[in-house]
N, CA, C, O and the ligand as a Tripos MOL2 file, in Angstrom:
@<TRIPOS>MOLECULE
protein
  297   295    75     0     0
PROTEIN
NO_CHARGES

@<TRIPOS>ATOM
      1 N           5.4900  -12.6780    1.6110 N.3       1 MET1
      2 CA          5.7010  -11.2680    1.2420 C.3       1 MET1
      3 C           6.2140  -10.4980    2.4570 C.2       1 MET1
      4 O           5.6720  -10.6170    3.5560 O.2       1 MET1
      5 N           7.2630   -9.7110    2.2460 N.am      2 ASN2
      6 CA          7.7400   -8.8920    3.3600 C.3       2 ASN2
      7 C           7.2040   -7.4610    3.2290 C.2       2 ASN2
      8 O           6.5240   -7.1220    2.2600 O.2       2 ASN2
      9 N           7.5230   -6.6490    4.2120 N.am      3 TYR3
     10 CA          6.9490   -5.3050    4.2350 C.3       3 TYR3
     11 C           7.4130   -4.4510    3.0650 C.2       3 TYR3
     12 O           6.7050   -3.5450    2.6260 O.2       3 TYR3
     13 N           8.6350   -4.7520    2.5530 N.am      4 LYS4
     14 CA          9.1320   -3.9430    1.4270 C.3       4 LYS4
     15 C           8.3030   -4.2060    0.1790 C.2       4 LYS4
     16 O           7.9140   -3.2750   -0.5260 O.2       4 LYS4
     17 N           8.0340   -5.4940   -0.0930 N.am      5 LYS5
     18 CA          7.2030   -5.8290   -1.2430 C.3       5 LYS5
     19 C           5.7900   -5.2920   -1.0570 C.2       5 LYS5
     20 O           5.1660   -4.8230   -2.0090 O.2       5 LYS5
     21 N           5.2930   -5.3640    0.1710 N.am      6 ALA6
     22 CA          3.9490   -4.8450    0.4480 C.3       6 ALA6
     23 C           3.8740   -3.3570    0.1440 C.2       6 ALA6
     24 O           2.8820   -2.8780   -0.4050 O.2       6 ALA6
     25 N           4.9290   -2.6240    0.5030 N.am      7 ARG7
     26 CA          4.9440   -1.1820    0.2170 C.3       7 ARG7
     27 C           5.0100   -0.9280   -1.2730 C.2       7 ARG7
     28 O           4.3360   -0.0390   -1.7930 O.2       7 ARG7
     29 N           5.8470   -1.7320   -1.9740 N.am      8 ASP8
     30 CA          5.9490   -1.5700   -3.4290 C.3       8 ASP8
     31 C           4.6040   -1.8330   -4.0890 C.2       8 ASP8
     32 O           4.1560   -1.0750   -4.9490 O.2       8 ASP8
     33 N           3.9670   -2.9260   -3.6690 N.am      9 LEU9
     34 CA          2.6750   -3.2960   -4.2370 C.3       9 LEU9
     35 C           1.6330   -2.2210   -3.9450 C.2       9 LEU9
     36 O           0.8430   -1.8600   -4.8170 O.2       9 LEU9
     37 N           1.6360   -1.7180   -2.7300 N.am     10 ARG10
     38 CA          0.7050   -0.6630   -2.3380 C.3      10 ARG10
     39 C           0.8890    0.5690   -3.2290 C.2      10 ARG10
     40 O          -0.0850    1.1360   -3.7250 O.2      10 ARG10
     41 N           2.1430    0.9760   -3.4260 N.am     11 ASP11
     42 CA          2.4110    2.1600   -4.2440 C.3      11 ASP11
     43 C           2.0230    1.9170   -5.6960 C.2      11 ASP11
     44 O           1.4780    2.7970   -6.3620 O.2      11 ASP11
     45 N           2.3160    0.6870   -6.1840 N.am     12 LEU12
     46 CA          1.9880    0.3340   -7.5610 C.3      12 LEU12
     47 C           0.4770    0.3890   -7.7830 C.2      12 LEU12
     48 O           0.0110    0.9620   -8.7670 O.2      12 LEU12
     49 N          -0.2850   -0.2070   -6.8670 N.am     13 LEU13
     50 CA         -1.7420   -0.2240   -6.9980 C.3      13 LEU13
     51 C          -2.3000    1.1890   -6.9470 C.2      13 LEU13
     52 O          -3.2620    1.5130   -7.6440 O.2      13 LEU13
     53 N          -1.6910    2.0230   -6.1180 N.am     14 MET14
     54 CA         -2.1560    3.4000   -5.9970 C.3      14 MET14
     55 C          -1.9650    4.1460   -7.3200 C.2      14 MET14
     56 O          -2.8450    4.8840   -7.7630 O.2      14 MET14
     57 N          -0.7960    3.9380   -7.9440 N.am     15 VAL15
     58 CA         -0.4940    4.6100   -9.2120 C.3      15 VAL15
     59 C          -1.4000    4.0800  -10.3200 C.2      15 VAL15
     60 O          -1.9680    4.8570  -11.0880 O.2      15 VAL15
     61 N          -1.5340    2.7430  -10.4000 N.am     16 ILE16
     62 CA         -2.3800    2.1410  -11.4390 C.3      16 ILE16
     63 C          -3.8270    2.6200  -11.2810 C.2      16 ILE16
     64 O          -4.4770    2.9990  -12.2550 O.2      16 ILE16
     65 N          -4.3130    2.5990  -10.0540 N.am     17 GLY17
     66 CA         -5.6760    3.0410   -9.7830 C.3      17 GLY17
     67 C          -5.8910    4.4880  -10.1980 C.2      17 GLY17
     68 O          -6.9330    4.8430  -10.7480 O.2      17 GLY17
     69 N          -4.8960    5.3120   -9.9280 N.am     18 PHE18
     70 CA         -4.9940    6.7240  -10.2830 C.3      18 PHE18
     71 C          -5.0330    6.9000  -11.8050 C.2      18 PHE18
     72 O          -5.7990    7.7100  -12.3280 O.2      18 PHE18
     73 N          -4.1920    6.1260  -12.5070 N.am     19 VAL19
     74 CA         -4.1530    6.2100  -13.9720 C.3      19 VAL19
     75 C          -5.4930    5.7560  -14.5650 C.2      19 VAL19
     76 O          -6.0080    6.3670  -15.5010 O.2      19 VAL19
     77 N          -6.0510    4.6600  -13.9990 N.am     20 ILE20
     78 CA         -7.3500    4.1770  -14.4890 C.3      20 ILE20
     79 C          -8.4290    5.2350  -14.2530 C.2      20 ILE20
     80 O          -9.2970    5.4430  -15.1000 O.2      20 ILE20
     81 N          -8.3690    5.8930  -13.1100 N.am     21 MET21
     82 CA         -9.3520    6.9450  -12.8200 C.3      21 MET21
     83 C          -9.2380    8.0950  -13.8160 C.2      21 MET21
     84 O         -10.2460    8.6630  -14.2380 O.2      21 MET21
     85 N          -8.0060    8.4310  -14.1880 N.am     22 LEU22
     86 CA         -7.8230    9.4810  -15.1970 C.3      22 LEU22
     87 C          -8.3980    9.0390  -16.5380 C.2      22 LEU22
     88 O          -8.9730    9.8440  -17.2710 O.2      22 LEU22
     89 N          -8.2390    7.7410  -16.8570 N.am     23 ALA23
     90 CA         -8.7940    7.2040  -18.1010 C.3      23 ALA23
     91 C         -10.3170    7.2750  -18.0780 C.2      23 ALA23
     92 O         -10.9550    7.2550  -19.1300 O.2      23 ALA23
     93 N         -10.8980    7.3580  -16.8910 N.am     24 GLY24
     94 CA        -12.3410    7.5130  -16.7560 C.3      24 GLY24
     95 C         -12.8580    8.7990  -17.3730 C.2      24 GLY24
     96 O         -14.0640    8.9510  -17.5710 O.2      24 GLY24
     97 N         -11.9830    9.7050  -17.6720 N.am     25 TYR25
     98 CA        -12.3550   10.9340  -18.3850 C.3      25 TYR25
     99 C         -12.9450   10.5880  -19.7480 C.2      25 TYR25
    100 O         -13.8400   11.2700  -20.2460 O.2      25 TYR25
    101 N         -12.4150    9.4950  -20.3500 N.am     26 PHE26
    102 CA        -12.8770    9.0750  -21.6710 C.3      26 PHE26
    103 C         -13.9690    8.0120  -21.5870 C.2      26 PHE26
    104 O         -14.8250    7.9300  -22.4670 O.2      26 PHE26
    105 N         -13.9410    7.2110  -20.5460 N.am     27 PHE27
    106 CA        -14.8940    6.1110  -20.4010 C.3      27 PHE27
    107 C         -15.2620    6.0260  -18.9230 C.2      27 PHE27
    108 O         -14.5470    5.4080  -18.1350 O.2      27 PHE27
    109 N         -16.3840    6.6530  -18.5500 N.am     28 SER28
    110 CA        -16.6660    6.9370  -17.1490 C.3      28 SER28
    111 C         -16.6850    5.7280  -16.2030 C.2      28 SER28
    112 O         -16.2930    5.8870  -15.0470 O.2      28 SER28
    113 N         -17.1240    4.5090  -16.6280 N.am     29 PRO29
    114 CA        -17.0860    3.3900  -15.6590 C.3      29 PRO29
    115 C         -15.6880    3.1040  -15.1120 C.2      29 PRO29
    116 O         -15.5540    2.5030  -14.0460 O.2      29 PRO29
    117 N         -14.6610    3.5230  -15.8220 N.am     30 LEU30
    118 CA        -13.2860    3.3020  -15.3600 C.3      30 LEU30
    119 C         -13.0010    4.0330  -14.0510 C.2      30 LEU30
    120 O         -12.1140    3.6370  -13.2950 O.2      30 LEU30
    121 N         -13.7490    5.0930  -13.7850 N.am     31 VAL31
    122 CA        -13.5360    5.8290  -12.5330 C.3      31 VAL31
    123 C         -13.7800    4.9110  -11.3380 C.2      31 VAL31
    124 O         -13.0270    4.9200  -10.3640 O.2      31 VAL31
    125 N         -14.8510    4.1190  -11.4360 N.am     32 ILE32
    126 CA        -15.1930    3.2080  -10.3380 C.3      32 ILE32
    127 C         -14.1230    2.1150  -10.2180 C.2      32 ILE32
    128 O         -13.6810    1.7900   -9.1160 O.2      32 ILE32
    129 N         -13.7150    1.5550  -11.3610 N.am     33 ILE33
    130 CA        -12.6840    0.5080  -11.3470 C.3      33 ILE33
    131 C         -11.3880    1.0600  -10.7470 C.2      33 ILE33
    132 O         -10.7590    0.4240   -9.9020 O.2      33 ILE33
    133 N         -11.0120    2.2290  -11.1910 N.am     34 GLY34
    134 CA         -9.7980    2.8600  -10.6740 C.3      34 GLY34
    135 C          -9.8830    3.1130   -9.1810 C.2      34 GLY34
    136 O          -8.8970    2.9720   -8.4570 O.2      34 GLY34
    137 N         -11.0680    3.4880   -8.7290 N.am     35 PHE35
    138 CA        -11.2820    3.7360   -7.3050 C.3      35 PHE35
    139 C         -11.1030    2.4420   -6.5100 C.2      35 PHE35
    140 O         -10.4830    2.4350   -5.4460 O.2      35 PHE35
    141 N         -11.6580    1.3440   -7.0430 N.am     36 VAL36
    142 CA        -11.5390    0.0430   -6.3740 C.3      36 VAL36
    143 C         -10.0770   -0.3980   -6.3320 C.2      36 VAL36
    144 O          -9.5960   -0.8850   -5.3090 O.2      36 VAL36
    145 N          -9.3730   -0.2210   -7.4580 N.am     37 VAL37
    146 CA         -7.9530   -0.5980   -7.5060 C.3      37 VAL37
    147 C          -7.1580    0.2300   -6.4970 C.2      37 VAL37
    148 O          -6.2940   -0.2940   -5.7930 O.2      37 VAL37
    149 N          -7.4590    1.5180   -6.4350 N.am     38 THR38
    150 CA         -6.7540    2.3810   -5.4830 C.3      38 THR38
    151 C          -7.0060    1.9270   -4.0500 C.2      38 THR38
    152 O          -6.0890    1.8920   -3.2290 O.2      38 THR38
    153 N          -8.2530    1.5830   -3.7590 N.am     39 LEU39
    154 CA         -8.5760    1.1240   -2.4020 C.3      39 LEU39
    155 C          -7.9120   -0.2100   -2.0870 C.2      39 LEU39
    156 O          -7.5640   -0.4820   -0.9380 O.2      39 LEU39
    157 N          -7.7350   -1.0530   -3.1290 N.am     40 SER40
    158 CA         -7.1450   -2.3780   -2.9040 C.3      40 SER40
    159 C          -5.6900   -2.2700   -2.4700 C.2      40 SER40
    160 O          -5.1200   -3.2430   -1.9770 O.2      40 SER40
    161 N          -5.0880   -1.1120   -2.6440 N.am     41 CYS41
    162 CA         -3.7220   -0.9230   -2.1690 C.3      41 CYS41
    163 C          -3.6630   -1.0180   -0.6430 C.2      41 CYS41
    164 O          -2.5870   -1.2010   -0.0740 O.2      41 CYS41
    165 N          -4.8050   -0.8970    0.0120 N.am     42 LEU42
    166 CA         -4.8290   -1.0040    1.4700 C.3      42 LEU42
    167 C          -4.6610   -2.4490    1.9370 C.2      42 LEU42
    168 O          -4.2610   -2.6990    3.0740 O.2      42 LEU42
    169 N          -4.9730   -3.4060    1.0410 N.am     43 ILE43
    170 CA         -4.9310   -4.8180    1.4310 C.3      43 ILE43
    171 C          -3.4940   -5.2750    1.7230 C.2      43 ILE43
    172 O          -3.2330   -5.7670    2.8210 O.2      43 ILE43
    173 N          -2.5420   -5.1260    0.7660 N.am     44 PRO44
    174 CA         -1.1630   -5.5320    1.1110 C.3      44 PRO44
    175 C          -0.6030   -4.7190    2.2660 C.2      44 PRO44
    176 O           0.1740   -5.2240    3.0770 O.2      44 PRO44
    177 N          -1.0060   -3.4520    2.3340 N.am     45 ASP45
    178 CA         -0.5230   -2.6090    3.4220 C.3      45 ASP45
    179 C          -1.0080   -3.1490    4.7690 C.2      45 ASP45
    180 O          -0.2530   -3.2140    5.7390 O.2      45 ASP45
    181 N          -2.2670   -3.5300    4.8010 N.am     46 PHE46
    182 CA         -2.8610   -4.0130    6.0520 C.3      46 PHE46
    183 C          -2.3100   -5.3800    6.4350 C.2      46 PHE46
    184 O          -2.0590   -5.6410    7.6120 O.2      46 PHE46
    185 N          -2.1190   -6.2680    5.4320 N.am     47 LEU47
    186 CA         -1.7160   -7.6450    5.7120 C.3      47 LEU47
    187 C          -0.2170   -7.7990    5.9680 C.2      47 LEU47
    188 O           0.1940   -8.6110    6.7980 O.2      47 LEU47
    189 N           0.5970   -7.0200    5.2550 N.am     48 TYR48
    190 CA          2.0350   -7.3110    5.2630 C.3      48 TYR48
    191 C           2.9300   -6.1870    5.7460 C.2      48 TYR48
    192 O           4.1110   -6.4140    6.0110 O.2      48 TYR48
    193 N           2.3990   -4.9830    5.8660 N.am     49 ASN49
    194 CA          3.2530   -3.8730    6.2880 C.3      49 ASN49
    195 C           3.3990   -3.8980    7.8090 C.2      49 ASN49
    196 O           2.8990   -3.0300    8.5240 O.2      49 ASN49
    197 N           4.1150   -4.9430    8.2750 N.am     50 LYS50
    198 CA          4.2460   -5.1560    9.7080 C.3      50 LYS50
    199 C           5.7090   -5.2490   10.1040 C.2      50 LYS50
    200 O           6.5730   -5.5260    9.2710 O.2      50 LYS50
    201 N           5.9760   -5.0180   11.3610 N.am     51 CYS51
    202 CA          7.3150   -5.2050   11.9050 C.3      51 CYS51
    203 C           7.6390   -6.6950   11.9660 C.2      51 CYS51
    204 O           6.8330   -7.4720   12.4770 O.2      51 CYS51
    205 N           8.8170   -7.1200   11.4490 N.am     52 PRO52
    206 CA          9.1720   -8.5430   11.5110 C.3      52 PRO52
    207 C           9.4970   -9.0110   12.9260 C.2      52 PRO52
    208 O           9.5750  -10.2150   13.1690 O.2      52 PRO52
    209 N           9.6850   -8.0990   13.8490 N.am     53 HIS53
    210 CA         10.0500   -8.4690   15.2200 C.3      53 HIS53
    211 C           8.8320   -8.5920   16.1250 C.2      53 HIS53
    212 O           8.6480   -9.6130   16.7870 O.2      53 HIS53
    213 N           8.0050   -7.5590   16.1560 N.am     54 CYS54
    214 CA          6.8730   -7.5860   17.0850 C.3      54 CYS54
    215 C           5.5390   -7.8210   16.3730 C.2      54 CYS54
    216 O           4.5270   -8.0710   17.0270 O.2      54 CYS54
    217 N           5.5280   -7.7400   15.0120 N.am     55 GLY55
    218 CA          4.3150   -8.0490   14.2660 C.3      55 GLY55
    219 C           3.2780   -6.9490   14.2420 C.2      55 GLY55
    220 O           2.1930   -7.1320   13.6910 O.2      55 GLY55
    221 N           3.5980   -5.7940   14.8390 N.am     56 LYS56
    222 CA          2.6350   -4.6940   14.8150 C.3      56 LYS56
    223 C           2.7110   -3.9500   13.4880 C.2      56 LYS56
    224 O           3.7440   -3.9550   12.8190 O.2      56 LYS56
    225 N           1.6220   -3.3200   13.1230 N.am     57 ARG57
    226 CA          1.5590   -2.6350   11.8420 C.3      57 ARG57
    227 C           2.4530   -1.3970   11.8620 C.2      57 ARG57
    228 O           2.5000   -0.6580   12.8450 O.2      57 ARG57
    229 N           3.1620   -1.1920   10.7480 N.am     58 LEU58
    230 CA          4.0780   -0.0560   10.6590 C.3      58 LEU58
    231 C           3.3670    1.2110   10.2230 C.2      58 LEU58
    232 O           3.8560    2.3150   10.4600 O.2      58 LEU58
    233 N           2.2020    1.0560    9.5810 N.am     59 GLY59
    234 CA          1.4290    2.2160    9.1720 C.3      59 GLY59
    235 C           2.2060    3.0990    8.2210 C.2      59 GLY59
    236 O           2.7270    2.6260    7.2110 O.2      59 GLY59
    237 N           2.2860    4.3750    8.5370 N.am     60 ARG60
    238 CA          2.9510    5.3120    7.6500 C.3      60 ARG60
    239 C           4.4390    5.4430    7.9850 C.2      60 ARG60
    240 O           5.1220    6.3130    7.4450 O.2      60 ARG60
    241 N           4.9310    4.6010    8.8520 N.am     61 ASN61
    242 CA          6.3460    4.6210    9.2110 C.3      61 ASN61
    243 C           7.1760    4.0920    8.0370 C.2      61 ASN61
    244 O           7.1080    2.9050    7.7190 O.2      61 ASN61
    245 N           7.9500    4.9540    7.4010 N.am     62 GLU62
    246 CA          8.7900    4.5490    6.2790 C.3      62 GLU62
    247 C          10.2550    4.5040    6.7070 C.2      62 GLU62
    248 O          11.1480    4.4000    5.8670 O.2      62 GLU62
    249 N          10.4920    4.5790    7.9870 N.am     63 GLY63
    250 CA         11.8560    4.6450    8.4890 C.3      63 GLY63
    251 C          12.5060    3.2860    8.6560 C.2      63 GLY63
    252 O          11.9740    2.2730    8.2010 O.2      63 GLY63
    253 N          13.6530    3.2670    9.3080 N.am     64 LYS64
    254 CA         14.4260    2.0370    9.4560 C.3      64 LYS64
    255 C          14.1020    1.3040   10.7520 C.2      64 LYS64
    256 O          14.4920    0.1490   10.9210 O.2      64 LYS64
    257 N          13.3960    1.9550   11.6650 N.am     65 PHE65
    258 CA         13.1360    1.3450   12.9570 C.3      65 PHE65
    259 C          11.6420    1.2700   13.2350 C.2      65 PHE65
    260 O          10.8730    2.1590   12.8700 O.2      65 PHE65
    261 N          11.2560    0.1840   13.8910 N.am     66 CYS66
    262 CA          9.8670    0.0040   14.2770 C.3      66 CYS66
    263 C           9.5170    1.0270   15.3660 C.2      66 CYS66
    264 O          10.2800    1.2310   16.3100 O.2      66 CYS66
    265 N           8.3450    1.6660   15.2150 N.am     67 GLN67
    266 CA          7.9430    2.6700   16.2180 C.3      67 GLN67
    267 C           7.3690    2.0170   17.4720 C.2      67 GLN67
    268 O           7.1290    2.6910   18.4730 O.2      67 GLN67
    269 N           7.1480    0.6960   17.4130 N.am     68 HIS68
    270 CA          6.5700   -0.0070   18.5570 C.3      68 HIS68
    271 C           7.6460   -0.6230   19.4490 C.2      68 HIS68
    272 O           7.6530   -0.4160   20.6620 O.2      68 HIS68
    273 N           8.5670   -1.3900   18.8260 N.am     69 CYS69
    274 CA          9.5760   -2.0870   19.6360 C.3      69 CYS69
    275 C          10.9650   -1.4860   19.4690 C.2      69 CYS69
    276 O          11.8790   -1.8500   20.2090 O.2      69 CYS69
    277 N          11.1480   -0.5730   18.5120 N.am     70 GLY70
    278 CA         12.4180    0.1220   18.3600 C.3      70 GLY70
    279 C          13.4930   -0.6580   17.6230 C.2      70 GLY70
    280 O          14.6140   -0.1710   17.4770 O.2      70 GLY70
    281 N          13.1720   -1.8700   17.1510 N.am     71 LYS71
    282 CA         14.1660   -2.6680   16.4390 C.3      71 LYS71
    283 C          14.2420   -2.2520   14.9820 C.2      71 LYS71
    284 O          13.3060   -1.6800   14.4230 O.2      71 LYS71
    285 N          15.4020   -2.5620   14.3760 N.am     72 GLU72
    286 CA         15.6170   -2.1980   12.9850 C.3      72 GLU72
    287 C          14.7600   -3.1000   12.0860 C.2      72 GLU72
    288 O          14.7020   -4.3140   12.2810 O.2      72 GLU72
    289 N          14.1010   -2.4880   11.1020 N.am     73 ILE73
    290 CA         13.2430   -3.2710   10.2160 C.3      73 ILE73
    291 C          13.8050   -3.3350    8.8120 C.2      73 ILE73
    292 O          13.3110   -4.1100    7.9940 O.2      73 ILE73
    293 N          14.8400   -2.5320    8.4980 N.am     74 GLY74
    294 CA         15.4120   -2.5480    7.1720 C.3      74 GLY74
    295 C          16.5530   -3.5130    7.1090 C.2      74 GLY74
    296 O          17.1720   -3.6690    6.0560 O.2      74 GLY74
    297 ZN          8.4080   -3.8890   16.1550 Zn       75 ZN75
@<TRIPOS>BOND
     1     1     2 1
     2     2     3 1
     3     3     4 2
     4     3     5 am
     5     5     6 1
     6     6     7 1
     7     7     8 2
     8     7     9 am
     9     9    10 1
    10    10    11 1
    11    11    12 2
    12    11    13 am
    13    13    14 1
    14    14    15 1
    15    15    16 2
    16    15    17 am
    17    17    18 1
    18    18    19 1
    19    19    20 2
    20    19    21 am
    21    21    22 1
    22    22    23 1
    23    23    24 2
    24    23    25 am
    25    25    26 1
    26    26    27 1
    27    27    28 2
    28    27    29 am
    29    29    30 1
    30    30    31 1
    31    31    32 2
    32    31    33 am
    33    33    34 1
    34    34    35 1
    35    35    36 2
    36    35    37 am
    37    37    38 1
    38    38    39 1
    39    39    40 2
    40    39    41 am
    41    41    42 1
    42    42    43 1
    43    43    44 2
    44    43    45 am
    45    45    46 1
    46    46    47 1
    47    47    48 2
    48    47    49 am
    49    49    50 1
    50    50    51 1
    51    51    52 2
    52    51    53 am
    53    53    54 1
    54    54    55 1
    55    55    56 2
    56    55    57 am
    57    57    58 1
    58    58    59 1
    59    59    60 2
    60    59    61 am
    61    61    62 1
    62    62    63 1
    63    63    64 2
    64    63    65 am
    65    65    66 1
    66    66    67 1
    67    67    68 2
    68    67    69 am
    69    69    70 1
    70    70    71 1
    71    71    72 2
    72    71    73 am
    73    73    74 1
    74    74    75 1
    75    75    76 2
    76    75    77 am
    77    77    78 1
    78    78    79 1
    79    79    80 2
    80    79    81 am
    81    81    82 1
    82    82    83 1
    83    83    84 2
    84    83    85 am
    85    85    86 1
    86    86    87 1
    87    87    88 2
    88    87    89 am
    89    89    90 1
    90    90    91 1
    91    91    92 2
    92    91    93 am
    93    93    94 1
    94    94    95 1
    95    95    96 2
    96    95    97 am
    97    97    98 1
    98    98    99 1
    99    99   100 2
   100    99   101 am
   101   101   102 1
   102   102   103 1
   103   103   104 2
   104   103   105 am
   105   105   106 1
   106   106   107 1
   107   107   108 2
   108   107   109 am
   109   109   110 1
   110   110   111 1
   111   111   112 2
   112   111   113 am
   113   113   114 1
   114   114   115 1
   115   115   116 2
   116   115   117 am
   117   117   118 1
   118   118   119 1
   119   119   120 2
   120   119   121 am
   121   121   122 1
   122   122   123 1
   123   123   124 2
   124   123   125 am
   125   125   126 1
   126   126   127 1
   127   127   128 2
   128   127   129 am
   129   129   130 1
   130   130   131 1
   131   131   132 2
   132   131   133 am
   133   133   134 1
   134   134   135 1
   135   135   136 2
   136   135   137 am
   137   137   138 1
   138   138   139 1
   139   139   140 2
   140   139   141 am
   141   141   142 1
   142   142   143 1
   143   143   144 2
   144   143   145 am
   145   145   146 1
   146   146   147 1
   147   147   148 2
   148   147   149 am
   149   149   150 1
   150   150   151 1
   151   151   152 2
   152   151   153 am
   153   153   154 1
   154   154   155 1
   155   155   156 2
   156   155   157 am
   157   157   158 1
   158   158   159 1
   159   159   160 2
   160   159   161 am
   161   161   162 1
   162   162   163 1
   163   163   164 2
   164   163   165 am
   165   165   166 1
   166   166   167 1
   167   167   168 2
   168   167   169 am
   169   169   170 1
   170   170   171 1
   171   171   172 2
   172   171   173 am
   173   173   174 1
   174   174   175 1
   175   175   176 2
   176   175   177 am
   177   177   178 1
   178   178   179 1
   179   179   180 2
   180   179   181 am
   181   181   182 1
   182   182   183 1
   183   183   184 2
   184   183   185 am
   185   185   186 1
   186   186   187 1
   187   187   188 2
   188   187   189 am
   189   189   190 1
   190   190   191 1
   191   191   192 2
   192   191   193 am
   193   193   194 1
   194   194   195 1
   195   195   196 2
   196   195   197 am
   197   197   198 1
   198   198   199 1
   199   199   200 2
   200   199   201 am
   201   201   202 1
   202   202   203 1
   203   203   204 2
   204   203   205 am
   205   205   206 1
   206   206   207 1
   207   207   208 2
   208   207   209 am
   209   209   210 1
   210   210   211 1
   211   211   212 2
   212   211   213 am
   213   213   214 1
   214   214   215 1
   215   215   216 2
   216   215   217 am
   217   217   218 1
   218   218   219 1
   219   219   220 2
   220   219   221 am
   221   221   222 1
   222   222   223 1
   223   223   224 2
   224   223   225 am
   225   225   226 1
   226   226   227 1
   227   227   228 2
   228   227   229 am
   229   229   230 1
   230   230   231 1
   231   231   232 2
   232   231   233 am
   233   233   234 1
   234   234   235 1
   235   235   236 2
   236   235   237 am
   237   237   238 1
   238   238   239 1
   239   239   240 2
   240   239   241 am
   241   241   242 1
   242   242   243 1
   243   243   244 2
   244   243   245 am
   245   245   246 1
   246   246   247 1
   247   247   248 2
   248   247   249 am
   249   249   250 1
   250   250   251 1
   251   251   252 2
   252   251   253 am
   253   253   254 1
   254   254   255 1
   255   255   256 2
   256   255   257 am
   257   257   258 1
   258   258   259 1
   259   259   260 2
   260   259   261 am
   261   261   262 1
   262   262   263 1
   263   263   264 2
   264   263   265 am
   265   265   266 1
   266   266   267 1
   267   267   268 2
   268   267   269 am
   269   269   270 1
   270   270   271 1
   271   271   272 2
   272   271   273 am
   273   273   274 1
   274   274   275 1
   275   275   276 2
   276   275   277 am
   277   277   278 1
   278   278   279 1
   279   279   280 2
   280   279   281 am
   281   281   282 1
   282   282   283 1
   283   283   284 2
   284   283   285 am
   285   285   286 1
   286   286   287 1
   287   287   288 2
   288   287   289 am
   289   289   290 1
   290   290   291 1
   291   291   292 2
   292   291   293 am
   293   293   294 1
   294   294   295 1
   295   295   296 2
@<TRIPOS>SUBSTRUCTURE
     1 MET1         2 RESIDUE 1 A MET
     2 ASN2         6 RESIDUE 1 A ASN
     3 TYR3        10 RESIDUE 1 A TYR
     4 LYS4        14 RESIDUE 1 A LYS
     5 LYS5        18 RESIDUE 1 A LYS
     6 ALA6        22 RESIDUE 1 A ALA
     7 ARG7        26 RESIDUE 1 A ARG
     8 ASP8        30 RESIDUE 1 A ASP
     9 LEU9        34 RESIDUE 1 A LEU
    10 ARG10       38 RESIDUE 1 A ARG
    11 ASP11       42 RESIDUE 1 A ASP
    12 LEU12       46 RESIDUE 1 A LEU
    13 LEU13       50 RESIDUE 1 A LEU
    14 MET14       54 RESIDUE 1 A MET
    15 VAL15       58 RESIDUE 1 A VAL
    16 ILE16       62 RESIDUE 1 A ILE
    17 GLY17       66 RESIDUE 1 A GLY
    18 PHE18       70 RESIDUE 1 A PHE
    19 VAL19       74 RESIDUE 1 A VAL
    20 ILE20       78 RESIDUE 1 A ILE
    21 MET21       82 RESIDUE 1 A MET
    22 LEU22       86 RESIDUE 1 A LEU
    23 ALA23       90 RESIDUE 1 A ALA
    24 GLY24       94 RESIDUE 1 A GLY
    25 TYR25       98 RESIDUE 1 A TYR
    26 PHE26      102 RESIDUE 1 A PHE
    27 PHE27      106 RESIDUE 1 A PHE
    28 SER28      110 RESIDUE 1 A SER
    29 PRO29      114 RESIDUE 1 A PRO
    30 LEU30      118 RESIDUE 1 A LEU
    31 VAL31      122 RESIDUE 1 A VAL
    32 ILE32      126 RESIDUE 1 A ILE
    33 ILE33      130 RESIDUE 1 A ILE
    34 GLY34      134 RESIDUE 1 A GLY
    35 PHE35      138 RESIDUE 1 A PHE
    36 VAL36      142 RESIDUE 1 A VAL
    37 VAL37      146 RESIDUE 1 A VAL
    38 THR38      150 RESIDUE 1 A THR
    39 LEU39      154 RESIDUE 1 A LEU
    40 SER40      158 RESIDUE 1 A SER
    41 CYS41      162 RESIDUE 1 A CYS
    42 LEU42      166 RESIDUE 1 A LEU
    43 ILE43      170 RESIDUE 1 A ILE
    44 PRO44      174 RESIDUE 1 A PRO
    45 ASP45      178 RESIDUE 1 A ASP
    46 PHE46      182 RESIDUE 1 A PHE
    47 LEU47      186 RESIDUE 1 A LEU
    48 TYR48      190 RESIDUE 1 A TYR
    49 ASN49      194 RESIDUE 1 A ASN
    50 LYS50      198 RESIDUE 1 A LYS
    51 CYS51      202 RESIDUE 1 A CYS
    52 PRO52      206 RESIDUE 1 A PRO
    53 HIS53      210 RESIDUE 1 A HIS
    54 CYS54      214 RESIDUE 1 A CYS
    55 GLY55      218 RESIDUE 1 A GLY
    56 LYS56      222 RESIDUE 1 A LYS
    57 ARG57      226 RESIDUE 1 A ARG
    58 LEU58      230 RESIDUE 1 A LEU
    59 GLY59      234 RESIDUE 1 A GLY
    60 ARG60      238 RESIDUE 1 A ARG
    61 ASN61      242 RESIDUE 1 A ASN
    62 GLU62      246 RESIDUE 1 A GLU
    63 GLY63      250 RESIDUE 1 A GLY
    64 LYS64      254 RESIDUE 1 A LYS
    65 PHE65      258 RESIDUE 1 A PHE
    66 CYS66      262 RESIDUE 1 A CYS
    67 GLN67      266 RESIDUE 1 A GLN
    68 HIS68      270 RESIDUE 1 A HIS
    69 CYS69      274 RESIDUE 1 A CYS
    70 GLY70      278 RESIDUE 1 A GLY
    71 LYS71      282 RESIDUE 1 A LYS
    72 GLU72      286 RESIDUE 1 A GLU
    73 ILE73      290 RESIDUE 1 A ILE
    74 GLY74      294 RESIDUE 1 A GLY
    75 ZN75       297 GROUP 0 **** ****
């Protein structure tokens, strides 16, 4: 998995988790499930959202260049 897929997966999990939490309005245990799903978006972000050159985490950097080594990541 590369950082682009990790970002997509992270965003997808965040959206799904949020939708499940909203569904908790009708069935309250879903709030907890949605919360867990939302938190799980941190896993791909933590494992794969890294610079392919220096391997450091990109964090909230959505740009084209690594903030650590300055190389292009896109
Ligand atoms: Zn780098």
